[in-house]
N, CA, C, O and the ligand as a Tripos MOL2 file, in Angstrom:
@<TRIPOS>MOLECULE
protein
  285   283    72     0     0
PROTEIN
NO_CHARGES

@<TRIPOS>ATOM
      1 N          94.7270   27.7570  -35.9600 N.3       1 MET1
      2 CA         94.3980   29.1780  -35.8310 C.3       1 MET1
      3 C          95.4490   29.8630  -34.9580 C.2       1 MET1
      4 O          95.7270   29.4050  -33.8490 O.2       1 MET1
      5 N          96.0260   30.9440  -35.4460 N.am      2 ASP2
      6 CA         97.0460   31.5960  -34.6220 C.3       2 ASP2
      7 C          96.4200   32.6380  -33.7100 C.2       2 ASP2
      8 O          95.2240   32.9230  -33.7820 O.2       2 ASP2
      9 N          97.2520   33.1910  -32.8610 N.am      3 ARG3
     10 CA         96.7700   34.0690  -31.8000 C.3       3 ARG3
     11 C          96.1130   35.3400  -32.3560 C.2       3 ARG3
     12 O          95.0650   35.7680  -31.8730 O.2       3 ARG3
     13 N          96.7300   35.9240  -33.3570 N.am      4 ALA4
     14 CA         96.1950   37.1620  -33.9380 C.3       4 ALA4
     15 C          94.8270   36.9060  -34.5490 C.2       4 ALA4
     16 O          93.9180   37.7270  -34.4360 O.2       4 ALA4
     17 N          94.6960   35.7690  -35.1910 N.am      5 GLU5
     18 CA         93.4340   35.3900  -35.8270 C.3       5 GLU5
     19 C          92.3490   35.2260  -34.7680 C.2       5 GLU5
     20 O          91.2090   35.6560  -34.9450 O.2       5 GLU5
     21 N          92.7340   34.5950  -33.6700 N.am      6 LEU6
     22 CA         91.7810   34.3550  -32.5910 C.3       6 LEU6
     23 C          91.3640   35.6640  -31.9330 C.2       6 LEU6
     24 O          90.2100   35.8300  -31.5390 O.2       6 LEU6
     25 N          92.3050   36.5900  -31.8180 N.am      7 GLU7
     26 CA         91.9610   37.8840  -31.2220 C.3       7 GLU7
     27 C          90.9970   38.6470  -32.1190 C.2       7 GLU7
     28 O          90.0930   39.3300  -31.6380 O.2       7 GLU7
     29 N          91.1980   38.5230  -33.4240 N.am      8 LYS8
     30 CA         90.3010   39.1690  -34.3750 C.3       8 LYS8
     31 C          88.9140   38.5280  -34.2590 C.2       8 LYS8
     32 O          87.8930   39.2150  -34.2540 O.2       8 LYS8
     33 N          88.9060   37.2200  -34.1680 N.am      9 LEU9
     34 CA         87.6620   36.4690  -34.0530 C.3       9 LEU9
     35 C          86.9420   36.8030  -32.7520 C.2       9 LEU9
     36 O          85.7120   36.8030  -32.6870 O.2       9 LEU9
     37 N          87.7300   37.0870  -31.7170 N.am     10 SER10
     38 CA         87.1510   37.4020  -30.4090 C.3      10 SER10
     39 C          86.2320   38.6100  -30.4960 C.2      10 SER10
     40 O          85.2770   38.7310  -29.7290 O.2      10 SER10
     41 N          86.5230   39.4980  -31.4290 N.am     11 LEU11
     42 CA         85.7170   40.7120  -31.5590 C.3      11 LEU11
     43 C          84.3450   40.4250  -32.1590 C.2      11 LEU11
     44 O          83.4920   41.3120  -32.1950 O.2      11 LEU11
     45 N          84.1220   39.2060  -32.6280 N.am     12 THR12
     46 CA         82.8120   38.8740  -33.2010 C.3      12 THR12
     47 C          81.8610   38.3320  -32.1460 C.2      12 THR12
     48 O          80.6720   38.1570  -32.4160 O.2      12 THR12
     49 N          82.3730   38.0630  -30.9370 N.am     13 VAL13
     50 CA         81.5020   37.5750  -29.8560 C.3      13 VAL13
     51 C          81.5430   38.5760  -28.7030 C.2      13 VAL13
     52 O          82.5290   39.2950  -28.5440 O.2      13 VAL13
     53 N          80.4750   38.6290  -27.8960 N.am     14 PRO14
     54 CA         80.5230   39.5170  -26.7280 C.3      14 PRO14
     55 C          81.4870   38.9720  -25.6770 C.2      14 PRO14
     56 O          81.7530   37.7710  -25.6260 O.2      14 PRO14
     57 N          82.0030   39.8630  -24.8450 N.am     15 CYS15
     58 CA         82.9460   39.4150  -23.8100 C.3      15 CYS15
     59 C          82.1980   39.1130  -22.5090 C.2      15 CYS15
     60 O          81.4780   39.9630  -21.9850 O.2      15 CYS15
     61 N          82.3770   37.8890  -21.9970 N.am     16 PRO16
     62 CA         81.7180   37.5380  -20.7370 C.3      16 PRO16
     63 C          82.3790   38.2020  -19.5310 C.2      16 PRO16
     64 O          81.7940   38.2500  -18.4490 O.2      16 PRO16
     65 N          83.5890   38.7100  -19.7160 N.am     17 MET17
     66 CA         84.3340   39.2630  -18.5880 C.3      17 MET17
     67 C          84.0170   40.7430  -18.3560 C.2      17 MET17
     68 O          83.7330   41.1440  -17.2280 O.2      17 MET17
     69 N          84.0640   41.5480  -19.4070 N.am     18 CYS18
     70 CA         83.8660   42.9820  -19.2240 C.3      18 CYS18
     71 C          82.5920   43.4700  -19.8930 C.2      18 CYS18
     72 O          82.2380   44.6440  -19.7770 O.2      18 CYS18
     73 N          81.8900   42.5630  -20.6050 N.am     19 GLY19
     74 CA         80.6210   42.9390  -21.1970 C.3      19 GLY19
     75 C          80.7520   43.7040  -22.5080 C.2      19 GLY19
     76 O          79.7810   44.3040  -22.9710 O.2      19 GLY19
     77 N          81.9420   43.6900  -23.1150 N.am     20 ALA20
     78 CA         82.1070   44.3610  -24.4030 C.3      20 ALA20
     79 C          81.2110   43.6880  -25.4410 C.2      20 ALA20
     80 O          81.1590   42.4610  -25.5290 O.2      20 ALA20
     81 N          80.5090   44.5050  -26.2240 N.am     21 ALA21
     82 CA         79.6160   43.9600  -27.2480 C.3      21 ALA21
     83 C          80.4410   43.4950  -28.4430 C.2      21 ALA21
     84 O          81.5960   43.8920  -28.5940 O.2      21 ALA21
     85 N          79.8450   42.6470  -29.2990 N.am     22 PRO22
     86 CA         80.5540   42.2600  -30.5200 C.3      22 PRO22
     87 C          80.9950   43.4970  -31.2900 C.2      22 PRO22
     88 O          80.2230   44.4450  -31.4380 O.2      22 PRO22
     89 N          82.2130   43.4950  -31.7740 N.am     23 GLY23
     90 CA         82.7280   44.6380  -32.5100 C.3      23 GLY23
     91 C          83.4310   45.6570  -31.6130 C.2      23 GLY23
     92 O          84.1280   46.5410  -32.1100 O.2      23 GLY23
     93 N          83.2510   45.5390  -30.2850 N.am     24 GLU24
     94 CA         83.9270   46.4500  -29.3630 C.3      24 GLU24
     95 C          85.1110   45.7510  -28.7210 C.2      24 GLU24
     96 O          85.1000   44.5380  -28.5100 O.2      24 GLU24
     97 N          86.1330   46.5390  -28.4130 N.am     25 GLU25
     98 CA         87.2980   45.9650  -27.7630 C.3      25 GLU25
     99 C          87.0330   45.8030  -26.2700 C.2      25 GLU25
    100 O          86.2200   46.5170  -25.6830 O.2      25 GLU25
    101 N          87.7330   44.8550  -25.6810 N.am     26 CYS26
    102 CA         87.6390   44.6640  -24.2400 C.3      26 CYS26
    103 C          88.1570   45.9050  -23.5170 C.2      26 CYS26
    104 O          89.0490   46.6020  -24.0020 O.2      26 CYS26
    105 N          87.5800   46.1610  -22.3550 N.am     27 GLU27
    106 CA         88.0310   47.3000  -21.5600 C.3      27 GLU27
    107 C          88.5730   46.8390  -20.2180 C.2      27 GLU27
    108 O          88.1480   45.8240  -19.6660 O.2      27 GLU27
    109 N          89.5150   47.6060  -19.7150 N.am     28 LEU28
    110 CA         89.9770   47.3950  -18.3460 C.3      28 LEU28
    111 C          88.9480   47.9830  -17.3930 C.2      28 LEU28
    112 O          88.0710   48.7410  -17.8070 O.2      28 LEU28
    113 N          89.0530   47.6360  -16.1300 N.am     29 ASN29
    114 CA         88.1430   48.1880  -15.1270 C.3      29 ASN29
    115 C          88.1570   49.7060  -15.1540 C.2      29 ASN29
    116 O          87.1460   50.3480  -14.8670 O.2      29 ASN29
    117 N          89.2950   50.2750  -15.4980 N.am     30 SER30
    118 CA         89.4300   51.7270  -15.5230 C.3      30 SER30
    119 C          88.7620   52.3510  -16.7500 C.2      30 SER30
    120 O          88.6530   53.5730  -16.8510 O.2      30 SER30
    121 N          88.3090   51.4880  -17.6940 N.am     31 GLY31
    122 CA         87.6820   52.0090  -18.8930 C.3      31 GLY31
    123 C          88.6490   52.1430  -20.0610 C.2      31 GLY31
    124 O          88.2440   52.4650  -21.1780 O.2      31 GLY31
    125 N          89.9260   51.8960  -19.7990 N.am     32 GLN32
    126 CA         90.9150   51.9310  -20.8800 C.3      32 GLN32
    127 C          90.7520   50.6730  -21.7310 C.2      32 GLN32
    128 O          90.4740   49.6020  -21.1930 O.2      32 GLN32
    129 N          90.9190   50.7850  -23.0430 N.am     33 PRO33
    130 CA         90.8530   49.5710  -23.8640 C.3      33 PRO33
    131 C          92.0220   48.6370  -23.5540 C.2      33 PRO33
    132 O          93.1530   49.0840  -23.3600 O.2      33 PRO33
    133 N          91.7380   47.3450  -23.5090 N.am     34 ARG34
    134 CA         92.8070   46.3580  -23.3230 C.3      34 ARG34
    135 C          93.5330   46.1550  -24.6470 C.2      34 ARG34
    136 O          92.9660   46.3640  -25.7200 O.2      34 ARG34
    137 N          94.7860   45.7480  -24.5550 N.am     35 THR35
    138 CA         95.5300   45.4870  -25.7930 C.3      35 THR35
    139 C          95.0760   44.1930  -26.4260 C.2      35 THR35
    140 O          95.2100   44.0190  -27.6370 O.2      35 THR35
    141 N          94.5330   43.2670  -25.6230 N.am     36 ALA36
    142 CA         94.0850   41.9770  -26.1350 C.3      36 ALA36
    143 C          92.7500   41.6270  -25.4870 C.2      36 ALA36
    144 O          92.4810   42.0370  -24.3580 O.2      36 ALA36
    145 N          91.9150   40.8750  -26.1940 N.am     37 PRO37
    146 CA         90.6370   40.4700  -25.6060 C.3      37 PRO37
    147 C          90.8530   39.6030  -24.3630 C.2      37 PRO37
    148 O          91.8870   38.9480  -24.2360 O.2      37 PRO37
    149 N          89.8870   39.5970  -23.4520 N.am     38 HIS38
    150 CA         89.9610   38.7280  -22.2870 C.3      38 HIS38
    151 C          90.0960   37.2660  -22.7210 C.2      38 HIS38
    152 O          89.6500   36.8680  -23.7970 O.2      38 HIS38
    153 N          90.7120   36.5030  -21.8620 N.am     39 ARG39
    154 CA         90.9520   35.0950  -22.1550 C.3      39 ARG39
    155 C          89.6200   34.3600  -22.3910 C.2      39 ARG39
    156 O          89.5030   33.5690  -23.3260 O.2      39 ARG39
    157 N          88.6350   34.6210  -21.5510 N.am     40 ASP40
    158 CA         87.3620   33.9290  -21.7000 C.3      40 ASP40
    159 C          86.6810   34.2780  -23.0120 C.2      40 ASP40
    160 O          85.9800   33.4580  -23.6060 O.2      40 ASP40
    161 N          86.8980   35.5040  -23.4500 N.am     41 ARG41
    162 CA         86.3110   35.9100  -24.7270 C.3      41 ARG41
    163 C          86.9670   35.1460  -25.8690 C.2      41 ARG41
    164 O          86.3040   34.7060  -26.8080 O.2      41 ARG41
    165 N          88.2810   35.0000  -25.7640 N.am     42 ARG42
    166 CA         88.9830   34.2380  -26.8100 C.3      42 ARG42
    167 C          88.5100   32.7870  -26.8100 C.2      42 ARG42
    168 O          88.3540   32.1690  -27.8630 O.2      42 ARG42
    169 N          88.2850   32.2520  -25.5970 N.am     43 LEU43
    170 CA         87.7870   30.8750  -25.5100 C.3      43 LEU43
    171 C          86.4130   30.7650  -26.1650 C.2      43 LEU43
    172 O          86.1560   29.8370  -26.9310 O.2      43 LEU43
    173 N          85.5360   31.7160  -25.8600 N.am     44 ASN44
    174 CA         84.2060   31.7140  -26.4760 C.3      44 ASN44
    175 C          84.3120   31.7910  -27.9940 C.2      44 ASN44
    176 O          83.5940   31.1030  -28.7190 O.2      44 ASN44
    177 N          85.2220   32.6400  -28.4570 N.am     45 ALA45
    178 CA         85.3980   32.7920  -29.9030 C.3      45 ALA45
    179 C          85.8660   31.4750  -30.5080 C.2      45 ALA45
    180 O          85.4040   31.0690  -31.5750 O.2      45 ALA45
    181 N          86.7860   30.8160  -29.8150 N.am     46 ALA46
    182 CA         87.2860   29.5300  -30.3160 C.3      46 ALA46
    183 C          86.1530   28.5060  -30.3370 C.2      46 ALA46
    184 O          86.0330   27.7150  -31.2710 O.2      46 ALA46
    185 N          85.3230   28.5340  -29.2920 N.am     47 GLU47
    186 CA         84.1850   27.6220  -29.2220 C.3      47 GLU47
    187 C          83.2110   27.8800  -30.3670 C.2      47 GLU47
    188 O          82.7430   26.9480  -31.0200 O.2      47 GLU47
    189 N          82.9090   29.1640  -30.6030 N.am     48 SER48
    190 CA         81.9260   29.4740  -31.6370 C.3      48 SER48
    191 C          82.4700   29.1080  -33.0080 C.2      48 SER48
    192 O          81.7260   28.6980  -33.8990 O.2      48 SER48
    193 N          83.7760   29.2610  -33.1630 N.am     49 GLU49
    194 CA         84.4060   28.8600  -34.4170 C.3      49 GLU49
    195 C          84.2720   27.3560  -34.6160 C.2      49 GLU49
    196 O          84.0020   26.8820  -35.7190 O.2      49 GLU49
    197 N          84.4660   26.6140  -33.5250 N.am     50 LYS50
    198 CA         84.3700   25.1650  -33.5880 C.3      50 LYS50
    199 C          82.9280   24.7560  -33.9090 C.2      50 LYS50
    200 O          82.6860   23.8780  -34.7370 O.2      50 LYS50
    201 N          81.9810   25.4110  -33.2360 N.am     51 ALA51
    202 CA         80.5680   25.1040  -33.4690 C.3      51 ALA51
    203 C          80.2130   25.3700  -34.9260 C.2      51 ALA51
    204 O          79.4540   24.6230  -35.5430 O.2      51 ALA51
    205 N          80.7830   26.4630  -35.4690 N.am     52 MET52
    206 CA         80.5440   26.8130  -36.8580 C.3      52 MET52
    207 C          81.0540   25.7020  -37.7650 C.2      52 MET52
    208 O          80.3790   25.3100  -38.7170 O.2      52 MET52
    209 N          82.2440   25.1970  -37.4650 N.am     53 ASP53
    210 CA         82.8090   24.1110  -38.2600 C.3      53 ASP53
    211 C          81.8900   22.8960  -38.2220 C.2      53 ASP53
    212 O          81.6520   22.2460  -39.2400 O.2      53 ASP53
    213 N          81.3740   22.6020  -37.0200 N.am     54 GLU54
    214 CA         80.5190   21.4260  -36.8830 C.3      54 GLU54
    215 C          79.2240   21.6150  -37.6640 C.2      54 GLU54
    216 O          78.7470   20.6950  -38.3290 O.2      54 GLU54
    217 N          78.6560   22.8310  -37.5750 N.am     55 ARG55
    218 CA         77.4290   23.0960  -38.3370 C.3      55 ARG55
    219 C          77.6870   22.9680  -39.8310 C.2      55 ARG55
    220 O          76.8840   22.4060  -40.5740 O.2      55 ARG55
    221 N          78.8350   23.5080  -40.2520 N.am     56 THR56
    222 CA         79.1530   23.4740  -41.6740 C.3      56 THR56
    223 C          79.2680   22.0310  -42.1560 C.2      56 THR56
    224 O          78.7440   21.6730  -43.2110 O.2      56 THR56
    225 N          79.9600   21.2090  -41.3710 N.am     57 SER57
    226 CA         80.1220   19.8290  -41.8110 C.3      57 SER57
    227 C          78.7880   19.0980  -41.7320 C.2      57 SER57
    228 O          78.5210   18.1790  -42.5060 O.2      57 SER57
    229 N          77.9440   19.5240  -40.7730 N.am     58 CYS58
    230 CA         76.6130   18.9290  -40.6610 C.3      58 CYS58
    231 C          75.7890   19.2680  -41.8990 C.2      58 CYS58
    232 O          75.1210   18.4060  -42.4700 O.2      58 CYS58
    233 N          75.8480   20.5450  -42.3070 N.am     59 PHE59
    234 CA         75.0830   20.9590  -43.4780 C.3      59 PHE59
    235 C          75.5010   20.1810  -44.7200 C.2      59 PHE59
    236 O          74.6800   19.8310  -45.5670 O.2      59 PHE59
    237 N          76.7850   19.9260  -44.8000 N.am     60 SER60
    238 CA         77.2510   19.2410  -46.0010 C.3      60 SER60
    239 C          76.7190   17.8130  -46.0600 C.2      60 SER60
    240 O          76.7390   17.1810  -47.1150 O.2      60 SER60
    241 N          76.2390   17.3030  -44.9090 N.am     61 GLN61
    242 CA         75.7050   15.9390  -44.8980 C.3      61 GLN61
    243 C          74.1980   15.9130  -45.1360 C.2      61 GLN61
    244 O          73.6140   14.8510  -45.3480 O.2      61 GLN61
    245 N          73.5770   17.0840  -45.1000 N.am     62 ILE62
    246 CA         72.1160   17.1070  -45.2070 C.3      62 ILE62
    247 C          71.5950   16.4830  -46.5050 C.2      62 ILE62
    248 O          70.6290   15.7210  -46.4630 O.2      62 ILE62
    249 N          72.1990   16.7790  -47.6450 N.am     63 PRO63
    250 CA         71.6690   16.1490  -48.8650 C.3      63 PRO63
    251 C          71.5920   14.6300  -48.7340 C.2      63 PRO63
    252 O          70.6360   14.0140  -49.2050 O.2      63 PRO63
    253 N          72.5940   14.0210  -48.0950 N.am     64 ASP64
    254 CA         72.5700   12.5720  -47.8980 C.3      64 ASP64
    255 C          71.4170   12.1650  -46.9910 C.2      64 ASP64
    256 O          70.7040   11.1970  -47.2520 O.2      64 ASP64
    257 N          71.2550   12.9460  -45.8990 N.am     65 LEU65
    258 CA         70.1940   12.6210  -44.9460 C.3      65 LEU65
    259 C          68.8320   12.7450  -45.6060 C.2      65 LEU65
    260 O          67.9860   11.8590  -45.4850 O.2      65 LEU65
    261 N          68.6310   13.8530  -46.3050 N.am     66 VAL66
    262 CA         67.3570   14.0780  -46.9820 C.3      66 VAL66
    263 C          67.1140   12.9710  -47.9890 C.2      66 VAL66
    264 O          66.0130   12.4310  -48.0960 O.2      66 VAL66
    265 N          68.1620   12.6480  -48.7200 N.am     67 GLY67
    266 CA         68.0320   11.5830  -49.7140 C.3      67 GLY67
    267 C          67.6290   10.2670  -49.0450 C.2      67 GLY67
    268 O          66.8170    9.5110  -49.5780 O.2      67 GLY67
    269 N          68.2100   10.0040  -47.8650 N.am     68 GLY68
    270 CA         67.9050    8.7630  -47.1620 C.3      68 GLY68
    271 C          66.4740    8.7210  -46.6780 C.2      68 GLY68
    272 O          65.8560    7.6580  -46.6300 O.2      68 GLY68
    273 N          65.9390    9.8950  -46.3150 N.am     69 ILE69
    274 CA         64.5780    9.9410  -45.7760 C.3      69 ILE69
    275 C          63.5350    9.8870  -46.8850 C.2      69 ILE69
    276 O          62.5260    9.1920  -46.7750 O.2      69 ILE69
    277 N          63.7930   10.6240  -47.9430 N.am     70 PHE70
    278 CA         62.7330   10.8030  -48.9350 C.3      70 PHE70
    279 C          62.8230    9.8730  -50.1520 C.2      70 PHE70
    280 O          61.8670    9.7260  -50.9130 O.2      70 PHE70
    281 N          63.9910    9.2540  -50.3140 N.am     71 PHE71
    282 CA         64.0870    8.4290  -51.5300 C.3      71 PHE71
    283 C          64.4250    6.9910  -51.2190 C.2      71 PHE71
    284 O          64.5410    6.1730  -52.1320 O.2      71 PHE71
    285 ZN         86.6020   41.6610  -22.0730 Zn       72 ZN72
@<TRIPOS>BOND
     1     1     2 1
     2     2     3 1
     3     3     4 2
     4     3     5 am
     5     5     6 1
     6     6     7 1
     7     7     8 2
     8     7     9 am
     9     9    10 1
    10    10    11 1
    11    11    12 2
    12    11    13 am
    13    13    14 1
    14    14    15 1
    15    15    16 2
    16    15    17 am
    17    17    18 1
    18    18    19 1
    19    19    20 2
    20    19    21 am
    21    21    22 1
    22    22    23 1
    23    23    24 2
    24    23    25 am
    25    25    26 1
    26    26    27 1
    27    27    28 2
    28    27    29 am
    29    29    30 1
    30    30    31 1
    31    31    32 2
    32    31    33 am
    33    33    34 1
    34    34    35 1
    35    35    36 2
    36    35    37 am
    37    37    38 1
    38    38    39 1
    39    39    40 2
    40    39    41 am
    41    41    42 1
    42    42    43 1
    43    43    44 2
    44    43    45 am
    45    45    46 1
    46    46    47 1
    47    47    48 2
    48    47    49 am
    49    49    50 1
    50    50    51 1
    51    51    52 2
    52    51    53 am
    53    53    54 1
    54    54    55 1
    55    55    56 2
    56    55    57 am
    57    57    58 1
    58    58    59 1
    59    59    60 2
    60    59    61 am
    61    61    62 1
    62    62    63 1
    63    63    64 2
    64    63    65 am
    65    65    66 1
    66    66    67 1
    67    67    68 2
    68    67    69 am
    69    69    70 1
    70    70    71 1
    71    71    72 2
    72    71    73 am
    73    73    74 1
    74    74    75 1
    75    75    76 2
    76    75    77 am
    77    77    78 1
    78    78    79 1
    79    79    80 2
    80    79    81 am
    81    81    82 1
    82    82    83 1
    83    83    84 2
    84    83    85 am
    85    85    86 1
    86    86    87 1
    87    87    88 2
    88    87    89 am
    89    89    90 1
    90    90    91 1
    91    91    92 2
    92    91    93 am
    93    93    94 1
    94    94    95 1
    95    95    96 2
    96    95    97 am
    97    97    98 1
    98    98    99 1
    99    99   100 2
   100    99   101 am
   101   101   102 1
   102   102   103 1
   103   103   104 2
   104   103   105 am
   105   105   106 1
   106   106   107 1
   107   107   108 2
   108   107   109 am
   109   109   110 1
   110   110   111 1
   111   111   112 2
   112   111   113 am
   113   113   114 1
   114   114   115 1
   115   115   116 2
   116   115   117 am
   117   117   118 1
   118   118   119 1
   119   119   120 2
   120   119   121 am
   121   121   122 1
   122   122   123 1
   123   123   124 2
   124   123   125 am
   125   125   126 1
   126   126   127 1
   127   127   128 2
   128   127   129 am
   129   129   130 1
   130   130   131 1
   131   131   132 2
   132   131   133 am
   133   133   134 1
   134   134   135 1
   135   135   136 2
   136   135   137 am
   137   137   138 1
   138   138   139 1
   139   139   140 2
   140   139   141 am
   141   141   142 1
   142   142   143 1
   143   143   144 2
   144   143   145 am
   145   145   146 1
   146   146   147 1
   147   147   148 2
   148   147   149 am
   149   149   150 1
   150   150   151 1
   151   151   152 2
   152   151   153 am
   153   153   154 1
   154   154   155 1
   155   155   156 2
   156   155   157 am
   157   157   158 1
   158   158   159 1
   159   159   160 2
   160   159   161 am
   161   161   162 1
   162   162   163 1
   163   163   164 2
   164   163   165 am
   165   165   166 1
   166   166   167 1
   167   167   168 2
   168   167   169 am
   169   169   170 1
   170   170   171 1
   171   171   172 2
   172   171   173 am
   173   173   174 1
   174   174   175 1
   175   175   176 2
   176   175   177 am
   177   177   178 1
   178   178   179 1
   179   179   180 2
   180   179   181 am
   181   181   182 1
   182   182   183 1
   183   183   184 2
   184   183   185 am
   185   185   186 1
   186   186   187 1
   187   187   188 2
   188   187   189 am
   189   189   190 1
   190   190   191 1
   191   191   192 2
   192   191   193 am
   193   193   194 1
   194   194   195 1
   195   195   196 2
   196   195   197 am
   197   197   198 1
   198   198   199 1
   199   199   200 2
   200   199   201 am
   201   201   202 1
   202   202   203 1
   203   203   204 2
   204   203   205 am
   205   205   206 1
   206   206   207 1
   207   207   208 2
   208   207   209 am
   209   209   210 1
   210   210   211 1
   211   211   212 2
   212   211   213 am
   213   213   214 1
   214   214   215 1
   215   215   216 2
   216   215   217 am
   217   217   218 1
   218   218   219 1
   219   219   220 2
   220   219   221 am
   221   221   222 1
   222   222   223 1
   223   223   224 2
   224   223   225 am
   225   225   226 1
   226   226   227 1
   227   227   228 2
   228   227   229 am
   229   229   230 1
   230   230   231 1
   231   231   232 2
   232   231   233 am
   233   233   234 1
   234   234   235 1
   235   235   236 2
   236   235   237 am
   237   237   238 1
   238   238   239 1
   239   239   240 2
   240   239   241 am
   241   241   242 1
   242   242   243 1
   243   243   244 2
   244   243   245 am
   245   245   246 1
   246   246   247 1
   247   247   248 2
   248   247   249 am
   249   249   250 1
   250   250   251 1
   251   251   252 2
   252   251   253 am
   253   253   254 1
   254   254   255 1
   255   255   256 2
   256   255   257 am
   257   257   258 1
   258   258   259 1
   259   259   260 2
   260   259   261 am
   261   261   262 1
   262   262   263 1
   263   263   264 2
   264   263   265 am
   265   265   266 1
   266   266   267 1
   267   267   268 2
   268   267   269 am
   269   269   270 1
   270   270   271 1
   271   271   272 2
   272   271   273 am
   273   273   274 1
   274   274   275 1
   275   275   276 2
   276   275   277 am
   277   277   278 1
   278   278   279 1
   279   279   280 2
   280   279   281 am
   281   281   282 1
   282   282   283 1
   283   283   284 2
@<TRIPOS>SUBSTRUCTURE
     1 MET1         2 RESIDUE 1 A MET
     2 ASP2         6 RESIDUE 1 A ASP
     3 ARG3        10 RESIDUE 1 A ARG
     4 ALA4        14 RESIDUE 1 A ALA
     5 GLU5        18 RESIDUE 1 A GLU
     6 LEU6        22 RESIDUE 1 A LEU
     7 GLU7        26 RESIDUE 1 A GLU
     8 LYS8        30 RESIDUE 1 A LYS
     9 LEU9        34 RESIDUE 1 A LEU
    10 SER10       38 RESIDUE 1 A SER
    11 LEU11       42 RESIDUE 1 A LEU
    12 THR12       46 RESIDUE 1 A THR
    13 VAL13       50 RESIDUE 1 A VAL
    14 PRO14       54 RESIDUE 1 A PRO
    15 CYS15       58 RESIDUE 1 A CYS
    16 PRO16       62 RESIDUE 1 A PRO
    17 MET17       66 RESIDUE 1 A MET
    18 CYS18       70 RESIDUE 1 A CYS
    19 GLY19       74 RESIDUE 1 A GLY
    20 ALA20       78 RESIDUE 1 A ALA
    21 ALA21       82 RESIDUE 1 A ALA
    22 PRO22       86 RESIDUE 1 A PRO
    23 GLY23       90 RESIDUE 1 A GLY
    24 GLU24       94 RESIDUE 1 A GLU
    25 GLU25       98 RESIDUE 1 A GLU
    26 CYS26      102 RESIDUE 1 A CYS
    27 GLU27      106 RESIDUE 1 A GLU
    28 LEU28      110 RESIDUE 1 A LEU
    29 ASN29      114 RESIDUE 1 A ASN
    30 SER30      118 RESIDUE 1 A SER
    31 GLY31      122 RESIDUE 1 A GLY
    32 GLN32      126 RESIDUE 1 A GLN
    33 PRO33      130 RESIDUE 1 A PRO
    34 ARG34      134 RESIDUE 1 A ARG
    35 THR35      138 RESIDUE 1 A THR
    36 ALA36      142 RESIDUE 1 A ALA
    37 PRO37      146 RESIDUE 1 A PRO
    38 HIS38      150 RESIDUE 1 A HIS
    39 ARG39      154 RESIDUE 1 A ARG
    40 ASP40      158 RESIDUE 1 A ASP
    41 ARG41      162 RESIDUE 1 A ARG
    42 ARG42      166 RESIDUE 1 A ARG
    43 LEU43      170 RESIDUE 1 A LEU
    44 ASN44      174 RESIDUE 1 A ASN
    45 ALA45      178 RESIDUE 1 A ALA
    46 ALA46      182 RESIDUE 1 A ALA
    47 GLU47      186 RESIDUE 1 A GLU
    48 SER48      190 RESIDUE 1 A SER
    49 GLU49      194 RESIDUE 1 A GLU
    50 LYS50      198 RESIDUE 1 A LYS
    51 ALA51      202 RESIDUE 1 A ALA
    52 MET52      206 RESIDUE 1 A MET
    53 ASP53      210 RESIDUE 1 A ASP
    54 GLU54      214 RESIDUE 1 A GLU
    55 ARG55      218 RESIDUE 1 A ARG
    56 THR56      222 RESIDUE 1 A THR
    57 SER57      226 RESIDUE 1 A SER
    58 CYS58      230 RESIDUE 1 A CYS
    59 PHE59      234 RESIDUE 1 A PHE
    60 SER60      238 RESIDUE 1 A SER
    61 GLN61      242 RESIDUE 1 A GLN
    62 ILE62      246 RESIDUE 1 A ILE
    63 PRO63      250 RESIDUE 1 A PRO
    64 ASP64      254 RESIDUE 1 A ASP
    65 LEU65      258 RESIDUE 1 A LEU
    66 VAL66      262 RESIDUE 1 A VAL
    67 GLY67      266 RESIDUE 1 A GLY
    68 GLY68      270 RESIDUE 1 A GLY
    69 ILE69      274 RESIDUE 1 A ILE
    70 PHE70      278 RESIDUE 1 A PHE
    71 PHE71      282 RESIDUE 1 A PHE
    72 ZN72       285 GROUP 0 **** ****
């Protein structure tokens, strides 16, 4: 994932640093919009992306699990 992609993704999670809601850009203390999301927000976005990947791969295994339990 490149930096621009991660910054775009950052906008899908709230910012723990400045409290920007999902879909809103990070703000400076002065209220001016930042050019880039806060670092912690990008980290959260990366984490949520990773969690999504794990859930997705987990879901793809469910048919096997269900099959193992019920058949
Ligand atoms: Zn922020």
